[in-house]
C-alpha positions as CSV (number, residue, x, y, z in Angstrom):
1,M,105.5,80.6,144.3
2,S,103.0,79.6,141.7
3,Q,101.7,82.4,139.5
4,T,98.1,82.6,138.4
5,Y,97.7,83.0,134.7
6,Q,95.6,85.8,133.5
7,Y,94.4,86.3,129.9
8,S,95.7,89.9,129.9
9,D,99.3,88.7,130.3
10,Y,100.1,88.7,126.6
11,N,101.9,91.6,124.8
12,R,99.0,93.6,123.4
13,G,101.3,95.9,121.3
14,G,103.0,92.9,119.7
15,M,99.7,91.2,119.0
16,L,98.4,94.3,117.3
17,A,101.6,94.7,115.2
18,F,101.5,91.0,114.2
19,S,97.8,91.2,113.3
20,F,98.3,94.4,111.2
21,S,101.3,92.9,109.3
22,M,99.4,89.7,108.7
23,V,96.4,91.5,107.3
24,I,98.6,93.8,105.1
25,T,100.5,90.8,103.8
26,L,97.4,88.8,102.9
27,V,95.7,91.8,101.2
28,F,98.9,92.3,99.2
29,F,99.0,88.7,98.0
30,V,95.3,88.7,97.0
31,Y,96.0,92.0,95.1
32,V,99.0,90.5,93.2
33,A,97.4,87.1,92.6
34,F,93.9,88.1,91.5
35,I,93.6,91.9,90.8
36,H,96.9,93.1,89.3
37,S,97.2,92.4,85.6
38,G,101.0,91.7,85.8
39,V,104.1,93.3,84.5
40,D,105.0,93.4,80.8
41,L,108.7,92.9,80.5
42,K,108.5,93.2,76.7
43,E,111.0,90.4,76.3
44,I,109.2,88.7,73.4
45,Q,109.1,90.6,70.2
46,P,105.8,90.6,68.3
47,D,105.7,88.4,65.2
48,Q,106.2,90.2,61.9
49,P,103.5,89.7,59.3
50,K,104.5,87.1,56.7
51,A,104.9,89.5,53.8
52,E,107.3,91.7,55.7
53,A,109.3,88.6,56.9
54,E,109.7,87.3,53.4
55,A,110.7,90.8,52.1
56,T,113.3,91.0,54.8
57,V,114.7,87.6,53.9
58,E,114.8,88.3,50.2
59,S,116.6,91.7,50.6
60,E,119.5,90.1,52.5
């Protein structure tokens, strides 16, 4: 009752799906980490020039 192991016993469709998803994931990470410039959330307001800042303080 012993079975002989053959190399073609693996799930070829599953292996192709896994390989495809792994390649897509790695390409996406490389793109995000090294190529994409990032997202500007515009949370930090740019500094006002010193003259405008003083004028704003004096007028209040």
